[in-house]
Every structure is written in structure tokens, then in C-alpha cells.
N, C-alpha and C positions, 0 to 999 in steps of 0.2 A: 504494500500500500504506500509505503514511503516513496518508492521510486516513481509511482504515478503522480504523487503529490509534488515531488521535486521537478518533474517535467513540466507540470502546469505552471509552476512558479518561474521556471527558467525561460520558458518560451516567450513571454511578453518582453523580457529584457532585450533580446536581439532585435525585436521589432522597434523598440524605442531607440536603440542604437542606430538602426537603419534610418529612422525618421530624422534623427539628429544629423546623420551624415548627409541626407538629402537636403536638409535646411542649410547645412554648411556649404554645400555645393552651390545652392542658389545664392547664398551670401557672397561667395567667391566670385560668381558670375557678375553680380551687381557691382562689386568693387572693381573688377576688371573692366566692365563697361564704363563706369565712371572715370577710371584712370585713362582709358582710351579717349573719352570725350575731353578730358582736361588736357591731354597731350595734343589733340587736334586744335583746341582753343589756343594753346601756347604757341603752336606753329603758326596759326593765323595771326596772332598778335606780333610774333617775331617778323613775319612778312610785312605786316602793316608798319611796324617800326622802321624796317629797312626802307620802305617806300618814303616815309616821312623824312628820314635822314638824307635821302637823295634829293629831296625837294629844295628849291632855293629858300633862303630865309624870307620871312614875311616882309621885313623892311626893304629888301632888295626888290621884291615884287611890287611893293607900294610905290617905290621911286619911279618905276616904269609907268 
């Protein structure tokens, strides 16, 4: 009787571990997606900054 009892107690634990692993995977995916978005935004801002640095100064443009 004890062996049947221990099996019923042990079986829910792996299911809980599996659900935690699934939640952890979703969390990792969200973090990776956010990191990718931030990297894209940083590249966009770097390109924009490079364009601004290539522009003439405002005072030079105003003189013309």
C-alpha cells in the first residue's frame, strides 16, 4: 500500500517541475525578444546620430 501511496505523491511533482520549466522558457523568450528590440533601437539611434554628425552646423546653414 505504501508504494501506491508514494507514487501518487511523487507524480504531481514532475508535472509542477515541467510547468515551471515551460514558464521559464516563455520568460527567456520574452527577455530575448526585448533584448533584440533594444538592440535594433540602439542601431537606429546610432545611425541617426551619424547622420546628425555629418550635417552642417545650424549656424552655418542660417548664414546661407
